[in-house]
VOGU-3710 file (C-alpha; in Angstrom, 3 decimals, decimal comma):
1> meiltqygtl> 0,000/0,000/0,000  2,831/2,401/0,886  4,475/1,697/-2,448  1,319/2,725/-4,294  1,189/5,947/-2,301  4,860/6,881/-2,663  5,496/5,687/-6,214  2,026/5,921/-7,737  3,076/8,228/-10,577  6,046/6,037/-11,496
11> ivlvaavfgl> 3,882/2,920/-11,433  1,327/4,535/-13,746  4,100/5,609/-16,148  5,599/2,122/-16,265  2,133/0,607/-16,692  1,482/3,034/-19,545  4,636/1,782/-21,287  3,471/-1,813/-20,848  0,016/-0,836/-22,118  1,615/0,804/-25,150
21> lmaigigand> 3,589/-2,396/-25,769  0,376/-4,394/-25,601  -1,326/-1,984/-28,017  1,601/-2,327/-30,425  1,150/-6,088/-30,261  -2,558/-5,702/-30,993  -1,805/-3,517/-34,007  0,876/-5,872/-35,317  -1,261/-8,974/-34,968  -4,982/-8,419/-34,504
31> vanamgtsvg> -5,429/-5,316/-36,654  -3,280/-6,964/-39,304  -5,740/-9,865/-39,146  -8,623/-7,464/-39,654  -6,966/-5,778/-42,624  -5,358/-8,909/-44,078  -8,293/-9,752/-46,334  -8,387/-6,249/-47,831  -4,646/-6,172/-48,490  -4,519/-9,809/-49,614
41> skaltvkqai> -7,272/-9,238/-52,174  -5,461/-6,073/-53,345  -8,512/-3,941/-52,625  -6,340/-1,807/-50,330  -2,636/-1,099/-50,105  -0,842/-1,436/-46,776  -0,682/2,358/-46,479  -4,410/2,725/-47,089  -5,135/-0,013/-44,544  -3,094/1,840/-41,922
51> iiamifefag> -4,987/5,091/-42,549  -8,374/3,352/-42,293  -7,309/1,562/-39,127  -6,064/4,814/-37,604  -9,473/6,480/-38,027  -11,943/3,673/-37,395  -10,071/1,813/-34,646  -10,123/5,052/-32,641  -13,824/5,520/-33,336  -14,733/1,950/-32,419
61> aylaggevtd> -12,766/1,999/-29,186  -14,219/5,292/-28,015  -17,812/4,865/-29,147  -18,468/1,187/-28,494  -15,647/-0,321/-26,462  -16,820/0,346/-22,904  -18,679/-2,868/-22,106  -15,902/-5,169/-23,218  -13,332/-3,197/-21,248  -15,445/-3,762/-18,167
71> tirkgvidtn> -15,652/-7,510/-18,810  -11,922/-7,916/-19,302  -11,095/-5,939/-16,191  -13,529/-7,466/-13,724  -15,093/-10,539/-15,285  -12,090/-12,840/-15,481  -10,888/-12,618/-11,876  -12,552/-11,835/-8,547  -11,048/-8,493/-7,595  -12,602/-8,723/-4,116
81> lfldqpdvlv> -9,815/-11,135/-3,165  -7,324/-8,320/-3,759  -9,020/-5,732/-1,538  -6,434/-6,210/1,222  -3,519/-6,312/-1,199  -4,225/-3,884/-4,050  -0,534/-3,652/-4,841  -0,608/-7,322/-5,880  -3,433/-6,567/-8,298  -1,464/-3,667/-9,755
91> ygmmssllaa> 1,710/-5,745/-10,194  -0,343/-8,562/-11,651  -2,034/-6,381/-14,236  1,333/-4,855/-15,162  2,786/-8,345/-15,559  -0,199/-9,346/-17,681  0,224/-6,394/-20,037  3,948/-7,047/-20,402  3,466/-10,780/-20,917  0,685/-10,468/-23,473
101> gawlivasym> 2,438/-7,652/-25,324  5,734/-9,540/-25,504  4,068/-12,696/-26,801  2,086/-10,794/-29,442  5,185/-9,043/-30,752  7,084/-12,345/-30,985  4,151/-14,016/-32,728  3,766/-11,081/-35,121  7,464/-11,177/-35,995  7,061/-14,851/-36,857
111> gwpvstthsi> 3,920/-14,125/-38,875  1,617/-16,131/-36,597  -1,959/-14,813/-36,412  -2,807/-15,374/-32,745  -5,485/-14,007/-30,455  -4,862/-10,955/-28,314  -7,848/-11,980/-26,206  -6,267/-15,365/-25,543  -3,013/-13,628/-24,660  -4,330/-11,142/-22,099
121> igaiigfaci> -6,853/-13,475/-20,482  -4,255/-16,214/-20,206  -1,843/-13,741/-18,625  -4,439/-12,516/-16,118  -5,327/-16,093/-15,157  -1,634/-16,912/-14,733  -0,860/-14,076/-12,327  -4,092/-14,608/-10,377  -3,354/-18,297/-9,820  0,235/-17,670/-8,706
131> svgteavdws> -0,574/-14,706/-6,442  -3,856/-15,632/-4,743  -4,790/-19,070/-5,991  -7,159/-20,690/-8,439  -10,113/-19,392/-6,440  -9,312/-15,892/-7,726  -10,350/-16,898/-11,238  -14,000/-16,707/-12,193  -13,986/-20,038/-13,999  -17,639/-19,755/-15,030
141> svqgivgswl> -16,805/-16,522/-16,833  -13,803/-18,189/-18,444  -15,986/-21,082/-19,606  -18,339/-18,622/-21,276  -15,426/-16,930/-23,013  -13,949/-20,235/-24,164  -17,381/-21,242/-25,413  -17,547/-18,063/-27,471  -14,193/-18,921/-29,061  -15,741/-22,128/-30,375
151> vtpfisgvfa> -19,089/-20,663/-31,400  -18,036/-17,393/-33,055  -15,806/-18,914/-35,788  -18,741/-21,152/-36,703  -21,172/-18,216/-36,751  -18,878/-16,025/-38,837  -18,179/-18,953/-41,158  -21,890/-19,468/-41,751  -22,385/-15,728/-42,327  -19,514/-15,622/-44,816
161> yiifvsaqrf> -20,770/-18,723/-46,613  -24,244/-17,218/-47,030  -22,903/-13,837/-48,180  -20,504/-15,371/-50,693  -23,063/-17,855/-52,061  -25,561/-15,011/-52,477  -22,986/-13,051/-54,477  -22,310/-16,129/-56,619  -25,998/-16,710/-57,270  -27,098/-13,153/-57,943
171> ifdtsdplqn> -23,965/-11,810/-59,647  -21,236/-14,199/-60,803  -23,355/-17,109/-62,050  -25,482/-14,923/-64,326  -25,330/-13,964/-67,982  -24,385/-10,350/-67,184  -22,268/-10,289/-63,985  -21,305/-6,618/-64,175  -24,846/-5,389/-64,663  -26,053/-7,508/-61,767
181> akryvpaymf> -23,177/-6,277/-59,608  -24,300/-2,707/-60,270  -27,810/-3,775/-59,277  -27,096/-5,762/-56,096  -23,906/-4,278/-54,596  -25,802/-1,222/-53,257  -27,885/-3,686/-51,208  -24,679/-5,022/-49,681  -23,715/-1,416/-48,980  -27,004/-0,986/-47,123
191> lttliialvt> -26,348/-4,068/-44,975  -22,780/-3,030/-44,153  -23,755/0,527/-43,224  -26,637/-0,772/-41,122  -24,213/-2,768/-38,957  -21,940/0,221/-38,348  -24,813/2,624/-37,731  -26,641/0,344/-35,303  -23,731/-0,138/-32,936  -22,794/3,539/-33,135
201> itkglkhvgl> -26,289/4,818/-32,407  -27,262/2,266/-29,748  -24,010/2,500/-27,799  -21,789/5,276/-29,049  -24,209/8,170/-28,826  -24,721/7,473/-25,127  -21,336/9,105/-24,609  -22,689/12,403/-25,905  -25,929/12,195/-23,942  -28,241/11,108/-26,767
211> hlttgqawva> -30,305/8,074/-25,777  -32,612/6,503/-28,356  -35,039/3,632/-27,971  -34,419/0,412/-29,876  -37,054/1,326/-32,435  -35,634/4,820/-32,937  -32,133/3,358/-33,323  -33,306/0,982/-36,036  -35,138/3,740/-37,891  -32,143/6,090/-37,733
221> saavslvvmv> -29,725/3,326/-38,809  -31,962/2,327/-41,684  -32,234/5,958/-42,804  -28,450/6,423/-42,840  -27,977/3,096/-44,631  -30,588/4,043/-47,217  -28,735/7,265/-48,016  -25,465/5,349/-48,433  -27,194/2,790/-50,660  -28,700/5,459/-52,928
231> vgyfyiqrky> -25,444/7,400/-53,217  -23,558/4,159/-53,835  -26,010/3,113/-56,524  -25,600/6,302/-58,571  -21,829/6,322/-58,040  -21,490/2,731/-59,270  -23,754/3,377/-62,264  -21,543/6,260/-63,365  -18,185/4,805/-62,362  -18,469/1,316/-63,838
241> tddenavdgn> -19,716/1,039/-67,423  -20,714/-1,996/-69,425  -17,600/-1,468/-71,541  -15,673/-3,215/-68,772  -17,233/-6,489/-69,936  -14,693/-6,371/-72,719  -11,827/-6,731/-70,254  -12,204/-10,506/-69,909  -15,257/-11,333/-71,940  -17,547/-12,102/-69,017
251> gyagvervfs> -17,479/-9,005/-66,860  -15,780/-10,670/-63,876  -12,956/-8,127/-63,821  -15,469/-5,290/-63,723  -17,410/-7,042/-60,952  -14,293/-7,374/-58,838  -13,631/-3,653/-59,327  -17,088/-2,949/-57,927  -16,400/-5,210/-54,966  -13,073/-3,437/-54,412
261> llmvitacam> -15,075/-0,289/-53,718  -17,331/-2,238/-51,379  -14,333/-3,667/-49,524  -13,309/-0,164/-48,530  -16,620/0,132/-46,681  -16,278/-3,319/-45,100  -12,694/-2,529/-44,096  -14,025/0,490/-42,225  -16,674/-1,702/-40,606  -14,049/-4,281/-39,654
271> afahgsndva> -11,768/-1,653/-38,129  -14,667/-0,135/-36,201  -15,829/-3,545/-34,984  -12,325/-4,506/-33,948  -11,803/-1,239/-32,099  -15,051/-1,752/-30,205  -13,982/-5,195/-29,017  -10,223/-5,769/-28,854  -8,719/-2,392/-27,952  -10,079/-3,213/-24,500
281> naigplsaiv> -7,411/-5,893/-24,217  -4,832/-3,147/-23,799  -6,792/-0,429/-22,023  -8,730/-2,728/-19,663  -5,822/-3,819/-17,425  -4,225/-0,365/-17,705  -7,480/1,239/-16,603  -7,579/-1,089/-13,570  -4,036/-0,062/-12,608  -4,703/3,669/-12,951
291> stvenmgqia> -7,963/3,394/-11,030  -6,366/1,518/-8,129  -3,424/3,914/-7,862  -5,588/7,046/-8,068  -7,919/5,704/-5,366  -4,985/5,032/-3,020  -5,345/1,281/-3,200  -9,123/1,132/-3,229  -10,436/-1,140/-5,946  -13,496/0,675/-7,264
301> dkteiawwil> -16,437/-1,116/-8,831  -16,972/1,532/-11,500  -14,356/3,980/-12,738  -14,021/6,473/-15,550  -11,357/5,574/-18,101  -8,621/8,204/-17,901  -8,672/10,583/-20,875  -5,206/9,604/-22,078  -5,667/5,811/-22,101  -7,731/5,490/-25,283
311> plggigivig> -5,387/7,692/-27,382  -2,425/5,719/-26,016  -4,040/2,485/-27,169  -4,817/3,947/-30,571  -1,263/5,222/-31,084  0,190/1,840/-30,145  -2,122/0,043/-32,558  -1,050/2,251/-35,467  2,653/1,774/-34,627  2,275/-1,998/-34,475
321> latlghkvma> 0,332/-2,201/-37,719  2,826/-0,001/-39,553  5,935/-1,856/-38,351  5,107/-5,565/-38,046  1,607/-5,862/-39,464  2,698/-6,851/-42,966  3,922/-10,265/-41,775  0,558/-11,330/-40,368  -1,305/-9,701/-43,260  0,575/-12,021/-45,632
331> tvgtgitelt> -0,459/-15,100/-43,657  -4,130/-14,167/-43,408  -4,501/-12,465/-46,775  -2,864/-15,066/-48,995  -2,054/-18,138/-46,882  -5,450/-19,669/-46,054  -7,127/-19,365/-49,451  -6,873/-17,208/-52,556  -8,847/-14,040/-51,984  -10,458/-11,692/-54,467
341> psrgfaaqla> -12,339/-8,515/-53,490  -15,681/-10,362/-53,612  -14,413/-13,191/-51,401  -12,661/-10,803/-49,054  -15,838/-8,741/-48,778  -17,854/-11,776/-47,692  -15,266/-12,656/-45,037  -14,960/-9,090/-43,752  -18,675/-8,372/-43,558  -19,291/-11,670/-41,758
351> tastvvlasg> -16,482/-10,957/-39,291  -17,607/-7,397/-38,626  -21,174/-8,543/-38,039  -20,084/-11,234/-35,583  -17,647/-9,026/-33,681  -20,094/-6,132/-33,355  -22,760/-8,567/-32,149  -20,391/-9,943/-29,513  -19,250/-6,480/-28,471  -22,847/-5,530/-27,798
361> tglpisttqt> -23,138/-8,411/-25,324  -19,907/-7,478/-23,545  -18,241/-10,814/-24,367  -14,549/-10,527/-25,376  -14,326/-12,856/-28,363  -11,278/-13,492/-30,513  -11,312/-11,399/-33,668  -8,613/-13,656/-35,078  -10,712/-16,787/-34,745  -13,772/-14,972/-36,040
371> lvgavlgvgf> -11,959/-13,807/-39,169  -10,343/-17,177/-39,836  -13,773/-18,786/-39,458  -15,145/-16,350/-42,034  -12,291/-16,996/-44,474  -12,835/-20,735/-44,034  -16,523/-20,200/-44,773  -15,623/-18,526/-48,067  -13,217/-21,345/-48,843  -15,815/-24,030/-48,139
381> argiaalnlg> -18,201/-22,269/-50,490  -15,660/-22,881/-53,253  -14,805/-26,433/-52,167  -12,369/-27,969/-49,680  -9,599/-27,961/-52,291  -9,591/-24,139/-52,174  -8,249/-24,209/-48,597  -4,600/-24,560/-47,609  -5,188/-27,003/-44,771  -1,514/-26,935/-43,752
391> vvrnivaswv> -1,698/-23,207/-43,016  -5,022/-23,658/-41,200  -3,477/-26,410/-39,042  -0,537/-24,164/-38,100  -2,877/-21,299/-37,228  -4,955/-23,522/-34,942  -1,765/-24,772/-33,272  -0,702/-21,178/-32,570  -4,104/-20,580/-30,930  -3,588/-23,543/-28,608
401> itlpagafla> -0,153/-22,287/-27,576  -1,152/-18,670/-26,977  -3,209/-18,939/-23,793  -0,654/-20,994/-21,812  2,159/-18,855/-23,223  0,502/-15,713/-21,868  -0,016/-17,384/-18,465  3,576/-18,651/-18,301  5,127/-15,288/-19,182  2,868/-13,472/-16,718
411> viffkimqvm> 4,014/-15,768/-13,893  7,661/-15,095/-14,748  7,229/-11,317/-14,982  5,152/-11,256/-11,785  7,879/-13,086/-9,873  10,565/-10,765/-11,270  8,498/-7,727/-10,277  8,075/-9,087/-6,762  11,835/-9,581/-6,407  12,648/-6,124/-7,790
421> ig> 10,133/-4,347/-5,574  10,905/-6,497/-2,554
//
C-alpha cells in the first residue's frame, strides 16, 4: 500500500509503457488480421489499410468499447480477493500487459496470427493463480469466453458462406455479372452501413448524452444506410460502365472492381468492430491499474477511463500495424485461401457482423478466430480444395499455444516484479 502511495506516478508511467507495448502487439497482430483480407485481395494497399485503421479503430474503441473493457477488467478474476492487497493486483495487471504484449510481438514477428484476447486473459489467469490461488479466477466466466471462441468462428463462417453464395448466385453465375453487380452491390452497402450505424447509435451516442429507444435506433440506422445505398447506386452506375465487360469477356474483372469499392466500406466496418472489441485488451488492465493507484489502493467497482488511455491504445495500434503488421497480413490475406475482393468482402462483412454482435453483449471474443472462421466459410463455399489445410493447421496450433504462453510469461514477470520491488 505504501508503495502505491509513494510511487504511484512512477507505477502509472511504467504501466502506460506496458500498455503501449500491448497496443503495439494488438496492431501488429490483430489489426493486421482485420486488414489482411483487404490487403490480400489487393482492394487496399498497406498504407491505405493503416490510414483506415487509424481512423476507425479510434472511433470503435471510443464509441463502443466500454462494455468489453469492463468484462476484461472485472469478469475474469474476482477483484474482491485483492481488496487487502491492491498492490498485488497492480503488479499482476502490469505483468499481464507485459506478458501479453511480448508474446504478441514475438508471434507477429514470426507471422503467426494469434489471439490478443487469448493472450491477455491467459496472462491474467496466470498471475491470479500464482498470487492468490485458483479461487481468484471466475472459472464460469472463463468457460463462457472459451465457449464463445468455439461458437463465433462457426457463426462467422456461416455468415460468410451465405454472403458469398448469395454473391455467386445473384452476380457471378449470371449472364451479365457486371450489370447484376451494379444492381445488387448497393444492397450489400445498405447491410454493411446498417451494422456500423446500429452499434454507433445504440451504444456510441450514449457518450454524448443522446439516448434513443431500440425502435428509434433501427429507424435512424436504416435511414443512414438508405442514403449510403442510394449514393452508392448512382456512383457505381456512373463509375463502372458496361464497356468493362470487354476486359475478360464475361465481366468478372469489372465485378471485382465494384467489390473493391465495397471492400473499402467493409474494411471500415471491420476496423470499427475490432476497435469496439479488442482495444479493450490493452486499455482494460491499464485502466484497472490507474484506477487503483488514483484511489490510493481502493479497488473501485466503477471507474471512468482516464482521458489519455484510449489515445495511447490507438497510437500503439497504429505503430504496431505499420511496423510488423505486414507479416501477419501475408499469412491471413494469402495463406489460407486465394482471396479476391468479392471473397474478401464476404469474409470481412461476416467478421464485422459477428464481432459487433459480440461487443454488444460485452463478451470478449477473438477477432482472429472470427476472421479465420469467415475466411474458411468462403473457402468451403468454393470447395475444400480451395483451402490450404496446412496453413489452417498451423494457425490452430498457434491458438492452442497462446493462452498458456501468456499465463507462463505473466508468472515469470510477476515473480521478477516481486523480487525487484521487494
